[in-house]
Every structure is written in structure tokens, then in C-alpha cells.
N, C-alpha and C positions, 0 to 999 in steps of 0.2 A: 535238216531244217534249222536255221539259225535261231537261237533264243534271243529275244530282244533284251537289251541291257536294262537293268533297273533304273528307273528315273531318279535322278539325283536332285535334291532340293536346290533351288536357286541360291546363289551366294548372296549373303546379306552383309551389309556394312555395319559399322557401329551405329547404335541408336543415337539420334540427335534429339536434343530437347525441342519439344513442340512449342511454337510461338502461340501466344494467346490470340484467339480470333476476335471478331467483333462481338460475337455472342457472349464471350467471357466478360468483355468490358461492359456490355449492356447489363449483365447481372451485378456488376460492381458499381453501377451508377448510383443506386440509393446510398451505399456506404460512402462513396466519394462525395456525393452531395451533402451528406450529413457532416463529413469532415470539413468540407468547405464552409458550410454555414455556421457550424457550432464550434469549430476549432481554429481554422486558419483565419477567417474573418475577425473573430473576437481577438485573436492574438495580434493581428496587424493593427486593429483599432487600439489595443492596449499600448503597443509600441508608439503609435502616432501621438496618443494623448500624453505619454510619458515625456515627450519632448516639448510639450506645450506649456502655457502659463495660465494663471488664474487672475482675473481682474478683481477689482474691489467688490463687485457684486457676487463673486463666486462663480462666474461664468468662465468657460474654457476659451482661451485665446490661442488659436493654433499658430505656433511659431516653431523655432528650432533652438532649443536651449538645453544645456547640460546641467542647469541649476538643480533640477529635481534629483538627478543622479549624484551630484556632489553632496546634496543634503542627505541622501539615502546612505552614504558611506560615513555618516557621522557615527561616533561611538555608541550613542544611545540606541540607534536603530540596529547597528551591528550586534549589540548586546542582546536585543530582543530576538534577532534572527538566530543568535547562538542558543538562546533559551529554547526556541522552537525546535531547533535541530537536536538539542539535548533531550527534550521531551520525546521527539520522534524516535531517536536512537534507543532511549530507555524502553519505550513502548515496544519497539521491534525486538529488542533483546528478550524482554519478558514473554512476548508472544511466541518467540522461537523456543524458549525453554519450556513453556507450558504446552505449546502446540505440537511440537515434534513427537513426544511420546504418545499423545492422543492420536495424531495422524498415523503413526506407526501401528498402534494397536488396532485402529479401524481398518487399515490396509491389510493386516494379517489375519483379520477375523473371517469367519465363515459368512456366506452371502446373507443369511437371514439377520445375523447380528450386525453386520456391516450396514445394512439398510436402516436398521433401527438407530444406530449411532449417527449415521449421516443425517437422519431426520432430526435428531436432537441438536446437532450442530447447526442445522438450517433454521430451527425454530426462531431464533432471534430476528431473522430477516423477515418474519411475518408481521412484525410491528415496526413502527417508525423508530429511528435511533433517538429521536427527541423524547419519545415516551419511555424508552429504556433509560435514558439519562435522567429524566425526572424521577424514575423509580429509584435510582441510586441516590438521588438527592434526598428522597424521603427516608431512605435507609441510613444515610450518613449524617443527617441533620442532628442538632442537639436534642430534639425531641423524637428522633427516629428510632427505628427498630434496633440498630446496633447499640446505641447508647442505653436504650431501655434494657437490653439483655445484659450489658456490662453492669449497670446499676443493680439489676435484679440479682445477679450472681455475686454481688459484693466486690467485684474486681476494681471498681472505682467509686469514689464518693461524689463526683461531680461529672456532668457531661463533658465528653472530650470533643474538641473542635476538629472534627475530620474535614468538614467542608471548607472550601476556599483555601486549600493547601495544595502544594505540588502532589502530595499523595492522592488526593481526590482527582486531580487532573489526569495523572497517569493511570489510575484505576479506571476512570471512564474511557480513556483511549484504549486500554488493553481489552476491556470488556467488549467494546464495539468493533475492534479490528481483529480480535483473535480468530474468528472464522476465516478471515482472509489469509491467515497463515496456515491454518489446518488443511484447507481444501487443496491447495497446490502441492503440499508435501504428501498428502494422502494419494494424489494422483501418481506421484513418483514411486511411492511405496507399493502401490498396487501393481506396478509394472516390474517389480523386482523378480529376477529369475531365481527360483529356489535352488536350482542346480549349482549356481555359483556359491551360495551360502553353504550348501552341503559339501561342496568340494573344498571350501576353506576349512571346514571342520574336519574333513577326512585327512587334510594335510597337517593337522595338529594345531591349528590356530585356536586360540582361546576366544570366548565370546567378546571380550573387549577389543581384541585385535580384529575380529570379524566385523564388528560394527564400525571401527575406525577406518579399516582399509577396504572393506567391501560394501557394506550397507551405506555408509555416509557418502562416499564418492558417487554411488549410483543414484542417490536421492538429492544430490546437490542442485540439479536444475529446479526441483520443486522448492528447495530452500531459497534459492535466489529469487524465484518468482514470488514466493510469499513475502520475502523481505521487501521487495519493491512495492508490492500491493499494500504493505503496512506503512513503510517508512515515508513514501512519497505523499500520500494523502494526510498522514499524521502531522506533517510539518505545517500545512495550511489550515488544518481543522480549527475553527474558531468557535463553533457552537458549543462544543463540549468544554473547551477551556474557559469560555465566558460563563457558562452556567455553573460549572463545578469549581472553577478557579476564582470567580468573582472579580476578575481584573486585577488581582494582587500582583501577579506576574504575567503581564500581557504577552501574548505570542504574536508572531508576525501576521497571522491570519486576522487576529482581532484588530491590529493596527490598520491593516489595509481596509477592513470593513468600516472602521471608524472614519478613515480618511474619505471614503466614498459617501458616507451617510452624515455623520455629525459634523465633521470638520468641513465637508464640501470642498475638499482639496483633491479633486480627481487626478490632476497631473502628478502630484506626489504619490498618491496611492497607486497610480499606474506604474510609476517608476519602481516602487517596491514590488509590485506584482511582476514586473519584467525580471527583476533580480531573483525573485522566487521561482519564476519559470526557468531561469538559467540553472538554478539549483536542481530543479526537477530533471532537466535535460541531462545535466551532468550525472545525476544518480542513475537515470535510465541507461546512459552510455556505459557506466561502470558495470551495471547489472547485465547488459547485453554482452559486453566483453567477457564477463565471467561465465555466462551460460555458453557462449561460443567456444570458450576454452575447454569447458567440460565436455561439450559435444564432440570436440576433436580428439 
């Protein structure tokens, strides 16, 4: 009696990527609609207004002129843009120096302590950033808590003018944006493979070399994400710089806000906004390339 041969599984070819069906596009509809209404349409309107003119009554006259962009490249406005970029760069650097050790400690802690520390990081988000900014104003003012402590300890004989200085502006920016640096880095630290670190130590690497050649490269995607989340919005932030800087060193966000409100020169403000949007896109492009290079 012949024994039947064992059934062989059918041959399968290489797996091909599946194309998104109509159902997938249906679930993306709310997001695409949100992007269309609140990102694409406002950006297009901003570009259109930037090429327009303003009449004697302050009304927008739709035309096609480069006068607003020629004016935007004046040294005065370029200097203000440079100050804004410097504030954003300094804020990002300080947030990185302060946030990385915190994020690393949280990511390497046990589950119970990690939950508590993440809760402490998230507490500032429970209140408006304006309330947090006004709290710092009350601390740094001439009659505030910091000057009272310095006078009480005899470290100074007169109140120190902390407010309306670059120090106050950078302090307010760092305080408000520090959690945006900690959380992405924490996500990368949490995914670290302990076996890679142990292998580096087994091969004789010292802690400094392990950090520079193992830990730091593996957490660079989180660093890049945190830098983008801090640097990009810090350039255009005008509420903190206005309240804590007092307009002594105006930033590009303050200038754009004033052009749309007090000066009623919407075309020029739109031109500055378009240039700022180009800076954002360039920063995002650099960050995307960096992350793509790390992933490869």
C-alpha cells in the first residue's frame, strides 16, 4: 500500500506592501480636514496677504507687490529676527542641558518612581502658561520673593532689576518649554537595550565612553525631537517675551503681533510671518534629515 506523500505548503512570494483602502482614508478624514482648515488655508491666506498693499484707511488692497518682502529684509527686522533665533537657540541649549539628565534618570527608574516623576513633569501643563508666567513676574519683580530673600539675607542693599531683561525672557522660555524637551528624550531612554550597555562595560569601556558611543547615539532621535519641539515655537513666542521682556528687546513674534493689531499693517505682518514660516520649514527639514540619518 502506497503511503501518501506529505502535503507541502504552497509556495509564497515576497510580501508586497498593502495599499491603503477606502476605509483607511475615511478614518483619516478628520485629520485631513483639520489640516486643511487650520493649516493649509491660513498659510495660503497669509501668503496672499503678504503680496498685498494697505490703503490710507488701513484696509487690505489685494495686488501683487514685493514691497513688503523688500521692507522685511531691512537690517532692523533682520536684527529682530536674529535676536529671536538667539533666544530660541539659548532656550533650546539650556533645556537640553537641564532636561537630558532628568529624562535619563526618569527613564532608568523603576515603574513606581517613574510614574511619580512623570507626574511632576506634567504638573505645569495643568495650568495656563500665562498663569505660570505671571507667577514668575511676581517672583522676579522689585518687590517680589527673590528680591525680598536677597535683601533679607543681606546679599544686596537694593532690589535687583531682574524683570524686563534678556535673563527674564530666557528664564520664562526655559521654564515653559522644558517639559517639551524632557518627554521625547525620556521616550528614547526608556527604549534603551540594557544588554548593549552591559556589553560595552564587558568590553572594557569606561562610563564616559559608554555614554558617548552607546547611550547618546541611541537617544539622539529623542534629542532631535525635543530640540524641534522647543526651538521652533520659541522663535515665535511673543506672550512671554512681551510680559517678561517689556518690549526692551522685541522679538519677531512681538513685531508680527503689533503689525496685525496696533499698526494695522497686515500685509507687512503677513510678509514677516511668511519669512518666519520659511525658518520653521527649514528647521523641520534639518531635524527630519537628522532623524532619518540616525534611523539608518
